[in-house]
VOGU-3710 file (C-alpha; in Angstrom, 3 decimals, decimal comma):
1> mirtatralg> 0,000/0,000/0,000  2,539/2,536/-1,193  1,239/6,085/-1,435  3,219/8,857/-3,063  3,676/12,540/-2,338  1,482/13,266/-5,309  -1,297/11,361/-3,625  -0,727/13,508/-0,625  -1,890/16,552/-2,325  -5,114/14,731/-2,806
11> avlslsllls> -5,727/15,052/0,761  -5,548/18,561/-0,071  -8,197/17,415/-1,075  -10,019/14,915/-2,197  -11,687/17,637/-0,427  -14,341/18,362/-2,683  -15,271/14,812/-2,673  -18,166/14,739/-0,622  -20,647/12,856/1,456  -23,054/10,131/1,998
21> acdkpetpkt> -24,636/11,075/5,322  -24,028/8,768/8,215  -25,436/9,972/11,495  -29,038/11,066/11,398  -30,511/10,861/14,910  -33,869/9,453/15,849  -36,702/11,591/14,487  -38,310/13,601/17,293  -41,799/12,446/18,260  -43,197/15,827/17,309
31> aetpaakksp> -42,266/16,738/13,765  -44,081/20,068/13,797  -44,015/21,954/17,079  -46,093/25,118/16,937  -45,474/27,006/20,160  -47,826/29,463/21,767  -47,400/32,627/19,729  -47,181/35,506/22,160  -46,280/38,140/19,633  -48,073/37,779/16,281
41> akaaaqvdaa> -48,477/41,376/15,202  -49,510/41,197/11,566  -50,095/38,467/8,996  -46,876/36,500/8,566  -44,469/36,753/5,621  -46,525/39,147/3,539  -43,960/39,446/0,763  -44,923/40,084/-2,847  -43,307/41,253/-6,088  -43,480/44,914/-5,111
51> rltaaakdga> -41,701/44,341/-1,795  -39,002/42,128/-3,278  -38,360/44,497/-6,173  -37,983/47,385/-3,708  -36,022/45,372/-1,132  -32,848/47,440/-1,600  -34,580/50,328/0,191  -35,935/48,144/3,015  -33,006/47,625/5,348  -35,149/46,368/8,216
61> nwmstgrtyd> -35,960/43,110/6,446  -33,987/40,347/4,735  -36,721/38,909/2,518  -34,790/36,583/0,199  -31,610/34,573/0,504  -29,446/37,296/-1,117  -31,542/40,064/0,564  -32,331/41,527/-2,857  -32,967/39,978/-6,260  -29,478/41,127/-7,302
71> eqrhspldki> -28,024/38,940/-4,510  -25,585/41,608/-3,303  -25,909/40,514/0,343  -25,290/44,070/1,466  -27,263/45,688/4,271  -27,952/49,452/4,136  -28,197/49,527/7,941  -25,490/51,489/9,764  -26,483/51,731/13,422  -23,843/49,080/13,993
81> nagnvkqlgl> -20,750/50,597/12,422  -16,974/50,706/12,468  -17,083/53,248/15,270  -19,186/51,254/17,748  -18,913/47,613/16,681  -16,754/46,897/19,738  -19,963/47,243/21,764  -21,581/44,338/19,906  -22,710/41,496/22,123  -24,824/38,370/21,907
91> awhhdfdain> -28,492/39,387/22,113  -29,937/35,869/22,006  -29,188/32,401/20,752  -31,038/29,183/20,041  -29,723/25,633/20,230  -31,193/23,627/17,364  -32,382/20,070/17,834  -30,640/19,312/14,559  -27,677/16,963/14,551  -24,156/18,347/14,725
101> rgqqatpivv> -23,665/18,539/10,974  -23,027/21,396/8,565  -25,363/24,371/8,943  -25,373/26,511/5,780  -28,624/28,459/5,799  -29,096/32,185/5,341  -31,900/33,372/7,662  -34,914/35,187/6,207  -36,379/38,054/8,258  -39,773/39,598/7,531
111> dgvlyvstaw> -41,614/42,046/9,802  -40,004/40,852/13,010  -40,065/37,108/12,294  -36,925/35,140/11,426  -37,156/31,905/9,403  -34,178/29,561/9,078  -33,502/25,979/7,996  -31,004/23,449/9,325  -29,451/20,121/8,392  -31,931/17,448/7,272
121> skvfafnaks> -34,195/20,235/5,929  -35,814/21,302/9,183  -37,296/24,816/9,484  -37,617/27,114/12,512  -39,448/30,423/12,997  -38,494/32,898/15,745  -39,472/36,248/17,104  -36,499/38,103/15,604  -36,223/40,467/18,591  -36,619/38,130/21,571
131> gellwsydpk> -35,604/34,761/20,131  -38,928/33,186/21,132  -39,503/30,005/19,106  -42,790/30,369/17,233  -42,862/27,030/15,430  -40,678/24,336/13,892  -41,191/21,855/11,074  -39,503/18,543/10,269  -40,181/17,111/6,787  -38,996/13,698/8,000
141> vpgewginac> -36,477/13,054/5,260  -35,652/9,318/5,310  -32,194/8,798/6,773  -31,185/6,489/3,952  -31,633/9,320/1,401  -28,527/10,961/2,828  -26,317/8,786/0,625  -27,671/10,762/-2,333  -26,371/14,045/-0,927  -22,900/14,620/-2,317
151> cdvvnrgvav> -21,788/17,232/0,187  -23,466/16,767/3,578  -27,138/16,750/4,551  -27,277/20,544/4,474  -29,905/23,107/3,547  -29,107/26,694/2,524  -32,396/28,331/3,391  -36,021/29,018/2,626  -38,035/31,536/0,612  -41,192/33,464/1,539
161> wkgkvylgtl> -44,157/34,751/-0,478  -47,662/35,932/0,460  -47,950/34,154/3,787  -46,038/30,990/2,902  -42,542/29,662/3,577  -41,016/27,473/0,841  -38,517/24,702/1,540  -36,601/22,344/-0,730  -35,989/19,054/1,089  -33,005/16,749/0,827
171> dgrlvaldaa> -35,199/14,023/-0,703  -36,309/16,258/-3,568  -39,602/17,748/-2,393  -40,739/21,369/-2,528  -42,901/22,151/0,490  -45,062/25,207/1,140  -45,652/25,975/4,825  -48,121/28,360/6,427  -45,806/31,134/7,637  -47,888/31,717/10,767
181> tgkpvwdvlt> -48,093/28,113/11,966  -45,486/26,054/10,133  -48,138/23,625/8,942  -47,754/22,222/5,397  -50,002/23,746/2,739  -48,745/21,655/-0,180  -45,900/19,240/-0,840  -44,718/18,249/-4,351  -42,005/15,890/-5,537  -39,630/17,674/-7,933
191> idksqryais> -37,385/14,724/-8,869  -37,445/11,174/-10,182  -36,762/9,161/-7,018  -35,273/6,309/-9,005  -32,357/8,694/-9,643  -29,881/10,038/-7,082  -31,080/13,619/-6,836  -31,125/15,780/-3,712  -31,963/19,399/-2,875  -29,688/21,529/-0,705
201> gaprvikgkv> -30,207/25,003/-2,176  -32,620/27,761/-1,233  -35,664/28,412/-3,454  -36,328/31,836/-4,993  -39,757/33,310/-5,729  -40,318/35,458/-8,825  -43,761/36,836/-9,677  -45,641/33,994/-8,044  -43,320/31,220/-9,209  -41,087/29,235/-6,860
211> iignaggelg> -37,778/28,410/-8,551  -35,879/25,317/-7,383  -32,976/23,259/-8,696  -31,279/20,148/-7,328  -27,958/18,376/-6,815  -26,483/15,072/-7,960  -23,770/15,953/-10,467  -21,438/13,336/-8,980  -24,114/10,668/-8,935  -25,301/10,272/-12,512
221> vrgyvsayda> -28,249/12,638/-12,972  -29,342/15,138/-15,615  -29,523/18,718/-14,317  -32,549/21,001/-14,511  -34,289/23,916/-12,840  -38,067/24,161/-12,372  -40,694/26,776/-11,591  -43,813/25,956/-9,536  -46,942/27,991/-8,930  -46,560/29,486/-5,440
231> etgkmvwrfy> -50,244/29,007/-4,588  -50,898/25,508/-5,906  -47,530/23,777/-6,279  -48,232/22,985/-9,935  -45,163/22,950/-12,178  -45,143/25,896/-14,613  -41,927/25,232/-16,559  -38,709/23,218/-16,498  -35,378/23,913/-18,187  -32,838/21,102/-18,587
241> tvpgdpaagf> -29,206/22,175/-18,494  -27,738/19,309/-20,571  -29,240/17,419/-23,511  -30,862/14,023/-23,123  -31,053/11,097/-25,538  -31,282/12,541/-29,062  -33,486/9,613/-30,094  -36,184/10,885/-27,746  -36,088/14,366/-29,275  -34,948/17,613/-27,706
251> enkamemaak> -37,131/19,689/-25,397  -36,162/22,943/-27,136  -33,690/24,513/-29,554  -31,271/25,226/-26,719  -30,916/21,496/-26,059  -30,504/20,828/-29,763  -27,706/23,397/-29,830  -26,094/21,960/-26,693  -26,134/18,390/-28,042  -23,734/19,424/-30,821
261> twkgqwwklg> -21,076/20,042/-28,147  -21,188/16,478/-26,755  -19,696/13,209/-28,014  -20,570/9,565/-27,481  -23,587/8,410/-25,446  -23,401/10,974/-22,653  -27,076/10,640/-21,712  -26,522/7,119/-20,395  -24,347/8,565/-17,619  -26,714/11,442/-16,810
271> gggtvwdama> -24,623/14,367/-17,958  -24,668/16,438/-14,762  -24,964/20,225/-14,902  -27,162/20,436/-11,816  -28,463/23,762/-10,482  -27,733/23,205/-6,812  -27,122/26,689/-5,478  -26,777/30,144/-7,017  -29,474/32,152/-8,779  -30,124/35,854/-9,349
281> ydsdadllyi> -32,869/37,882/-11,021  -32,984/41,137/-13,002  -36,536/42,478/-12,704  -36,018/45,070/-15,458  -34,835/42,516/-18,029  -37,039/39,792/-16,480  -34,073/37,421/-16,657  -33,362/34,624/-14,204  -29,707/33,642/-13,914  -28,730/30,127/-12,888
291> gtsngtpwnq> -25,327/28,556/-12,354  -24,654/24,969/-13,437  -22,380/22,320/-12,012  -19,741/19,871/-13,218  -20,454/17,008/-15,573  -21,099/13,366/-14,771  -18,489/11,896/-14,659  -15,911/14,618/-13,945  -13,552/12,713/-16,233  -14,445/14,045/-19,694
301> alrspgggdn> -12,959/11,078/-21,549  -15,652/8,921/-19,953  -18,439/11,500/-20,140  -17,905/12,748/-23,694  -15,272/10,707/-25,535  -13,698/12,964/-28,129  -14,135/16,153/-26,078  -16,409/19,071/-26,860  -17,511/22,012/-24,727  -20,381/19,994/-23,188
311> lflssivalk> -23,001/22,717/-22,837  -24,359/23,847/-20,464  -21,922/22,449/-17,890  -20,013/24,937/-15,723  -22,010/27,848/-17,114  -23,983/30,929/-16,201  -27,290/30,622/-18,060  -29,878/33,390/-18,460  -33,522/32,314/-18,785  -36,723/34,242/-19,372
321> aetgeyawhy> -38,249/34,111/-15,914  -41,838/33,948/-17,143  -41,404/30,928/-19,409  -38,038/29,334/-18,631  -36,867/29,909/-22,210  -33,162/30,147/-22,936  -31,805/33,690/-23,414  -27,995/33,386/-23,338  -25,150/31,530/-21,664  -21,520/31,963/-20,764
331> qttpgddwdy> -19,395/28,885/-20,074  -16,577/29,479/-17,598  -14,853/26,096/-18,062  -15,502/24,498/-21,474  -15,432/20,695/-21,346  -14,835/20,741/-17,580  -12,479/18,028/-16,279  -11,889/19,351/-12,721  -15,263/19,794/-10,991  -15,193/23,518/-11,697
341> dstnhmilad> -18,856/24,333/-11,156  -20,353/27,721/-11,905  -23,028/27,213/-9,274  -21,193/29,674/-7,019  -22,812/32,873/-5,825  -23,586/35,386/-8,599  -24,017/39,127/-8,007  -25,771/41,725/-10,182  -24,573/45,334/-10,056  -24,468/48,539/-12,067
351> ikvgdkdrkv> -20,846/49,665/-12,358  -18,769/51,937/-14,574  -16,293/50,064/-16,775  -14,039/52,484/-18,608  -16,303/55,347/-19,613  -19,446/53,209/-19,816  -22,131/52,399/-17,266  -22,602/48,640/-17,412  -25,265/46,328/-16,019  -23,154/43,356/-15,010
361> imqaakngvf> -23,286/39,924/-13,463  -20,199/38,903/-11,474  -18,940/35,552/-10,248  -15,829/34,257/-8,498  -16,035/30,827/-10,086  -14,677/27,575/-8,709  -12,037/27,573/-11,435  -10,327/30,462/-9,592  -11,304/33,200/-12,061  -13,398/36,319/-11,397
371> yvldrvtgef> -15,787/37,010/-14,293  -17,604/40,217/-15,205  -20,288/39,864/-17,913  -23,006/42,062/-19,362  -26,088/40,626/-17,683  -28,523/41,653/-20,430  -26,634/40,202/-23,396  -24,089/37,811/-21,854  -21,243/39,750/-23,467  -17,842/39,039/-21,946
381> isakpfvtin> -16,308/42,091/-20,231  -13,349/40,793/-18,224  -11,847/37,829/-16,386  -8,877/37,495/-14,056  -7,694/34,862/-11,561  -8,333/35,818/-7,928  -6,317/32,841/-6,614  -3,388/30,871/-8,016  -4,422/28,779/-11,016  -2,432/26,351/-13,188
391> watgfdpktg> -5,085/24,606/-15,296  -5,066/27,571/-17,708  -2,239/29,831/-18,846  -4,338/32,765/-19,987  -7,644/33,910/-21,484  -8,783/35,128/-24,870  -9,146/38,905/-24,381  -12,306/39,066/-26,505  -14,216/36,024/-25,262  -12,589/35,059/-21,989
401> rpienpvary> -12,195/31,486/-23,203  -9,373/29,861/-21,235  -6,095/28,895/-22,868  -5,578/25,506/-21,258  -2,376/24,143/-19,820  -1,770/21,167/-22,165  -0,943/18,793/-19,304  -3,997/19,736/-17,236  -6,413/17,315/-18,883  -5,695/14,139/-16,912
411> srtgktfvam> -8,588/12,455/-18,727  -6,704/12,899/-21,986  -3,108/12,274/-20,826  -3,970/9,424/-18,465  -1,551/10,966/-15,958  -2,172/12,526/-12,557  -2,340/16,320/-12,630  -2,106/18,435/-9,463  -4,544/21,260/-10,164  -4,741/24,690/-8,616
421> pgaagghswh> -7,367/25,231/-7,491  -8,572/21,761/-6,589  -12,117/20,495/-6,789  -13,122/22,568/-3,750  -12,489/25,568/-5,987  -10,857/28,931/-5,491  -14,290/29,865/-4,174  -16,935/27,316/-3,280  -20,626/27,874/-2,473  -19,979/30,241/0,463
431> pmsfspatgl> -21,723/33,540/-0,383  -19,787/36,677/-1,290  -20,968/40,256/-0,743  -20,829/43,435/-2,832  -20,735/46,837/-1,164  -21,983/49,735/-3,313  -20,191/52,056/-0,877  -16,705/50,632/-1,466  -17,342/49,104/-4,893  -15,650/45,921/-3,670
441> vyipaldlgm> -16,690/42,275/-3,793  -15,744/40,324/-0,652  -14,776/36,743/-1,512  -14,328/33,809/0,915  -11,442/32,327/-1,057  -9,652/28,960/-0,862  -5,982/28,266/-1,527  -6,027/24,520/-2,148  -4,599/22,183/-4,722  -5,672/18,655/-5,555
451> pfapetnrkt> -4,323/15,847/-7,716  -6,705/14,487/-10,325  -6,044/10,825/-11,078  -8,107/9,083/-13,760  -9,907/5,931/-12,687  -8,766/2,917/-14,723  -11,448/0,362/-13,773  -14,588/2,433/-13,682  -17,897/0,828/-12,812  -21,155/2,570/-12,031
461> sqytfnigyd> -22,201/2,257/-8,399  -25,464/2,957/-6,604  -23,544/3,963/-3,470  -20,441/5,896/-4,533  -19,557/8,880/-6,658  -19,485/8,047/-10,365  -16,903/10,564/-11,519  -14,039/8,604/-13,121  -11,668/9,646/-10,325  -9,302/7,375/-8,365
471> faatsmpqdk> -10,013/8,060/-4,689  -7,413/5,625/-3,366  -4,636/7,154/-5,465  -5,176/10,545/-3,829  -5,549/9,462/-0,214  -3,307/11,088/2,401  -0,094/9,041/2,796  0,819/8,137/6,345  4,088/10,033/6,329  4,390/12,791/8,924
481> likdsvkass> 6,536/15,126/6,840  4,178/14,913/3,886  1,112/15,305/6,071  2,536/18,348/7,839  3,370/19,933/4,482  -0,074/19,233/3,038  -1,879/20,606/6,081  0,316/23,715/6,197  -0,562/24,509/2,586  -4,309/24,017/3,084
491> vghlaawdpv> -5,363/27,590/3,787  -7,840/30,272/2,788  -8,382/34,004/2,875  -10,962/36,764/2,700  -10,330/38,909/-0,379  -11,653/42,383/-1,098  -11,786/42,463/-4,898  -12,153/45,450/-7,222  -14,325/44,099/-10,095  -13,564/47,052/-12,384
501> aqkevwrvdy> -9,775/46,994/-12,079  -9,862/43,213/-11,550  -7,417/43,333/-8,644  -7,233/42,527/-4,956  -7,450/45,601/-2,710  -6,900/43,880/0,623  -6,956/40,413/2,120  -7,096/38,633/5,457  -5,199/35,346/5,481  -6,446/32,313/7,399
511> kepwaggvls> -4,405/29,269/8,359  -7,539/27,241/7,690  -9,723/26,867/4,601  -13,534/26,706/4,598  -14,475/29,976/6,312  -18,040/31,212/6,163  -20,030/33,396/3,815  -19,830/37,191/3,953  -22,057/40,153/4,834  -21,189/43,800/4,151
521> tagnlvfqgt> -23,067/46,740/5,655  -23,371/50,502/5,245  -21,597/50,804/8,590  -18,283/50,170/6,769  -18,265/46,614/8,074  -17,703/43,139/6,687  -18,771/40,155/8,820  -17,488/36,596/8,410  -17,281/33,498/10,590  -14,336/31,106/10,526
531> amgefiaysa> -13,657/27,396/10,822  -11,920/28,078/14,128  -15,108/29,284/15,801  -14,733/33,050/15,578  -17,265/35,547/14,212  -15,375/38,626/13,036  -16,109/42,188/11,914  -13,592/43,893/9,598  -13,586/47,424/8,245  -14,958/47,201/4,709
541> dkgtklwsap> -12,545/49,764/3,273  -9,257/48,464/4,721  -9,852/44,997/6,176  -8,869/45,981/9,723  -10,118/43,558/12,355  -12,441/45,533/14,632  -14,338/42,957/16,717  -14,870/39,238/17,203  -16,916/36,828/19,278  -16,536/33,087/19,963
551> tqagviaapv> -19,061/30,763/18,322  -17,935/27,404/19,811  -18,340/25,815/16,372  -16,976/26,390/12,895  -18,991/28,818/10,777  -19,668/28,174/7,100  -23,006/29,994/6,650  -23,396/33,663/5,721  -24,644/36,285/8,207  -27,552/38,684/7,729
561> syevdgqqyv> -28,544/41,993/9,302  -32,023/43,293/10,097  -33,836/45,804/12,294  -36,712/45,485/14,768  -38,118/48,449/16,714  -35,153/50,617/15,795  -32,540/48,077/16,941  -30,113/46,590/14,385  -29,174/42,918/14,671  -26,640/40,629/12,997
571> avevgyggal> -27,527/36,920/12,837  -25,543/33,872/11,770  -26,104/30,125/11,852  -23,148/28,078/13,123  -22,126/24,446/12,635  -19,120/23,076/10,742  -19,669/20,657/7,880  -20,031/20,401/4,131  -17,850/18,861/1,441  -14,400/19,590/2,821
581> aiaageiard> -15,363/18,767/6,395  -16,712/15,313/5,679  -14,202/14,168/3,074  -10,839/15,798/3,777  -9,826/13,652/6,750  -6,962/15,074/8,810  -7,009/18,384/6,982  -10,568/19,024/8,098  -10,034/17,512/11,560  -7,062/19,757/12,317
591> khiagnnkpr> -8,378/22,860/10,587  -11,499/23,603/12,598  -12,282/24,276/16,232  -12,458/21,275/18,547  -15,708/20,815/20,434  -19,160/19,358/20,063  -20,026/21,486/16,988  -23,370/22,438/18,519  -25,689/23,839/15,809  -26,990/27,221/16,853
601> llvfalggtd> -28,421/30,489/15,684  -26,472/33,436/17,137  -27,978/36,929/17,075  -25,917/39,994/18,028  -26,843/43,582/18,903  -25,161/46,591/20,477  -25,080/46,041/24,239  -26,132/42,395/23,995  -25,534/40,470/27,245  -26,518/36,883/26,433
611> klppdevvtl> -23,858/34,202/26,947  -23,265/30,763/25,492  -23,052/27,841/27,917  -19,591/26,300/28,398  -18,569/24,041/25,543  -17,410/20,504/26,161  -14,537/18,938/24,268  -14,979/15,173/24,413  -11,924/13,077/23,595  -12,863/9,550/22,571
621> pltppastas> -10,549/6,722/23,608  -8,579/4,962/20,883  -8,470/1,291/21,851  -8,531/-0,767/18,667  -8,442/-4,564/18,696  -5,274/-6,271/17,522  -4,484/-5,916/13,821  -4,236/-9,524/12,647  -5,255/-9,325/8,979  -2,751/-9,888/6,204
631> aavidkgfhl> -1,271/-6,986/4,248  -3,285/-8,098/1,214  -6,581/-7,923/3,127  -5,725/-4,513/4,571  -4,808/-3,242/1,125  -8,115/-4,514/-0,236  -9,891/-2,662/2,555  -7,962/0,506/1,691  -9,102/0,345/-1,944  -12,699/-0,317/-0,912
641> fhpycnnchg> -12,826/2,314/1,815  -11,988/5,279/-0,370  -14,768/5,016/-2,929  -17,360/3,626/-0,502  -16,644/5,245/2,866  -14,391/8,300/2,716  -17,054/10,686/1,442  -18,753/10,304/4,792  -16,203/9,028/7,307  -13,239/10,942/5,906
651> daavsgssip> -10,087/10,357/3,910  -7,816/7,621/5,334  -10,539/6,769/7,877  -10,087/10,078/9,730  -13,304/11,989/10,343  -12,948/15,739/9,979  -16,526/16,430/10,994  -19,115/15,280/13,504  -19,744/12,082/11,549  -18,322/9,204/13,625
661> dlqhsavlad> -14,614/8,495/13,285  -14,596/4,750/12,677  -11,191/4,334/14,292  -12,941/4,908/17,625  -15,888/2,624/16,887  -16,762/0,046/19,525  -17,913/-2,391/16,835  -14,392/-2,684/15,393  -13,841/-5,525/17,814  -17,038/-7,336/16,780
671> aaawesivlg> -17,052/-8,660/13,203  -20,722/-9,655/13,381  -21,834/-6,237/14,628  -19,719/-4,528/11,953  -21,268/-6,712/9,262  -24,783/-6,017/10,529  -24,158/-2,334/9,816  -22,181/-2,534/6,555  -24,233/-5,291/4,945  -27,323/-5,559/7,118
681> garkdrgmvs> -28,267/-1,872/7,188  -28,708/-1,823/10,964  -28,242/1,955/10,986  -29,957/2,937/7,767  -32,290/5,272/9,668  -29,179/7,312/10,494  -27,987/7,391/6,903  -25,743/4,307/6,995  -27,409/2,182/4,336  -26,668/-1,457/3,561
691> fanelnkeds> -23,984/-1,957/0,903  -24,967/-5,593/0,361  -25,863/-5,058/-3,301  -22,225/-4,350/-4,110  -20,120/-5,614/-1,194  -19,916/-9,079/0,376  -18,798/-10,532/3,688  -15,132/-10,630/2,654  -15,318/-6,986/1,594  -16,878/-6,024/4,914
701> ealrayviqr> -14,118/-7,796/6,815  -11,447/-6,143/4,643  -12,910/-2,735/5,458  -12,841/-3,546/9,170  -9,223/-4,718/8,894  -8,204/-1,488/7,173  -9,853/0,717/9,805  -8,239/-1,322/12,603  -4,840/-0,860/10,955  -5,452/2,874/10,593
711> ahetlaeqka> -6,378/3,100/14,273  -3,074/1,496/15,209  -1,192/3,900/12,956  -2,967/6,845/14,589  -2,222/5,470/18,048  1,467/5,173/17,163  1,465/8,787/15,951  -0,099/9,955/19,199  2,489/8,113/21,289  5,332/9,524/19,195
721> alkh> 3,962/13,043/19,619  3,881/12,612/23,408  7,570/11,663/23,416  8,410/14,931/21,693
//
């Protein structure tokens, strides 16, 4: 089981290789828990087209996930400002009953009520001033569906419209809730449940239509986005992002055009191109903008033999919001080979470029490049790397098309290529913010590389990623010098980016990657949480650290600001998790705050006096049974573990999240108990499904032998560290 230094960089990250959900707790007896509502002033969530279109002028509320249709995530409130932010304190907090997994939601605040979702698609409503729980809702997502979530069992938020709260659930449903009570009004299935789709993104509502996409680009699905009638739940339109089987005919001319950019029988593998996160809307042009994901598989030689651009993968696509018709597209990574989604946050703004006023759409894409496009026509304006990149050597000045590094396409060369950025991207899903006051975009950036190794014996699996990538070849080698080097180079930063000059104005470096989303305010402030459990306020103009507060858990979600009765608040959901956390093993384990990762909502205000209870750091004993298996059996377990287990339990059997670290498992010493879980599905209600359709008893025992061996290696490391 020889592993090279090149593989090491894969710990850097097989990081964007993601999850299969393994620790859902027992469902509470009460799924919906309406509490006595002591403070219902007016009808709940009365949001319509007029309010959303004018949201930029309504600083008191945060009525959609990006606050405004342009998704700038900037608050015009300034009662909390650079001059008094040191007086900020915790006003109130709430401990969620959700499990200790990634919490990624942006709260919605309307007329004094705050709505927020958590892991496993639960929803909570609070009095935004006092923190009183008004109601909660649990859609009871089956635990076994978690294996179809690539990147943790997360949810990024809800939408509101005319008295209803809209939720996309992990198992592919769109649910409308009564905003006053939390009771379901309608519930529709948006996916084919015979396919491995999931929903993690927040819906948007445009003129009475609820817009929702889905995820599954690693799992063999065909991407699409749909619009549903907000009152009835009836589907109004659907736009597919990649073409299907030509023999069945194309849904529209856009798909016919896209099919010309594919080779082979791509439709048999799904195609990918899912719309799992970012959207934006221009009400003047009536254009909806969606971002699309990687292809299925990542490896283009398997997905589209012979190449091609593979539209509309890794693209920003503009649709007519009323009908879902194609308007224009811009592809950031033609023929993507590296998981360079364009599903990242997109921002609309009106800026002056040269001597012209331009209506633009901006994105810091996963491929490490910041794009500025004309949002009405799709015309390319500019592009420049905001992090180190090596997959491309330059860009066509007229079109922005990348000039590829000839050795970057591992699918074509058959050789491992260490890409910068890696599959986690130079910027992942974590929201940015644009401040009209400074003219800067604030980017939660990642400085991470990753080796891409083509899979030689690919077979489609119902349990693993189907991406044509060799997980075992990129696992962290058990060499201390290599591991220390890899972890030291796994970092991130907050960048203040000038989109006109296409240059960095200031940055704050972090020793850890995977910091949270960003909020800017008119008080010359930028707020961001970190993986090390700190919520920080910087000056928006210079990046000076002005204030911070402990969160007791890593923060990956984006904050919001709102106002009730003349008092400004800043709220953020905390809880470490997501793709890097669950898959990156030691990198994730050592690069976030230790503790119980308690999921909470934290709300701050000037003069706040609330306090968090003491956190407990529980250290589990490491007492593995004797390692008696042969080297051949352990090696077999190693090669099985990485496709089947590491996207939940972590690279090299090291959990970097709250999902159980199998090295500490009590059932390691009991082959029968281990088998009852791996093959018998004894814990399927918690997300640990049975793998019996693809693995047998010998495979199960090989996996156990590998984890036992890894536990002994970890124990030896711990003892060596104590001696020094």
